[in-house]
N, C-alpha and C positions, 0 to 999 in steps of 0.2 A: 825871379820867381813871380808868377802871376797868381793872384788870389781872385777868385771869381764866385759870384752868386749864380748858381745853376738853376735852371727851370726843370721841372719834371713833368713829363707829358704822359698821362695815363688816364684812361676812362674811369678807373675805380679809385684814383688817388686824388685827394683834395690838396692843392698847393696854395698855401697862403701867399698873398701878394707882399706880405711884410717880411723883410729879411730878419735873420736872427740877430738880436742885439748883443753887442760884445760885453765881456766881463768888465767890471769897473777899471781894472788895471790897464786896459787898452782903450777905454772909452774917454778920451780926452783930446784936446786940440793937438794937431800935429805940430811939432816944434821946428821942423825943417821947412824947406821950400816945397809947398804943395801946389801942384798944377792939376786943375780939374778940366777934363774935356767932356763935352756933351755931344751925343750923337744919336742918330736914328738906330732902330733895331739892327739894320744891315751894317751900319758902321760899328756898332758894338760887337757884332759877330766877327768883323774883320780885326778889331782891336783885341778882343778877349777870347774868342772862340765861339763855337756853336752853343745855343741854348743858354746863354749867359745874359743876365740883366745888368750887371755892373762888374767891374774888376779894378784891382789896384796893382801897380807895379812899383815897388820900392826901388829906388835908383841908387842907393848907397850915397855916402857923403852928405846925408841930411836932405835928400830929395825923394819925392814920391809923386807919381802920376795916378790919378783916379779917373776912370772912365764911367760915365753915368748916362742914363737916358735923357734925351732932350725933351721928351714929353712924358706925360703920366701925371698921376695925382701928386701934388706938391709934397704932401706928407710922406708918401712912399718914397719919392725921390730923395727927400731929406733923410729918411731912415737908411736908404741905400748908401748915401754919402757917409753917414755916421759909421755904418758897417765897414765900408771900404777904408775910411780913415783909421779905423782900428787895425786893419791889416798893415797900413803904413806904420803904425805904432808897434808892430811886431806880433799881432795876433795871428797864429798859424792858420793855414788853410783848412785844417781839420776841425777848427772851431772849438778847442777845449774850453771848458768853463773855468 
């Protein structure tokens, strides 16, 4: 399963650059093998799908790969990382609180 942060493109819709922060029960260090891959917008589209800023792929047996942008504001990239690690920790794609 791939969890992704989607972008919304609409003239009348404001989209925050900040990802949704996870609930506390998923907001902790990943205890398995975590691999982080950083790439351009084009690479992220190849890895995660269209209109995606980041994604996570839990691999089973204690492994997870997160895909993050290689450029951007460091605090936003850090928040994206936190969001994606929460998916590695089991936070569902529909982002329940």
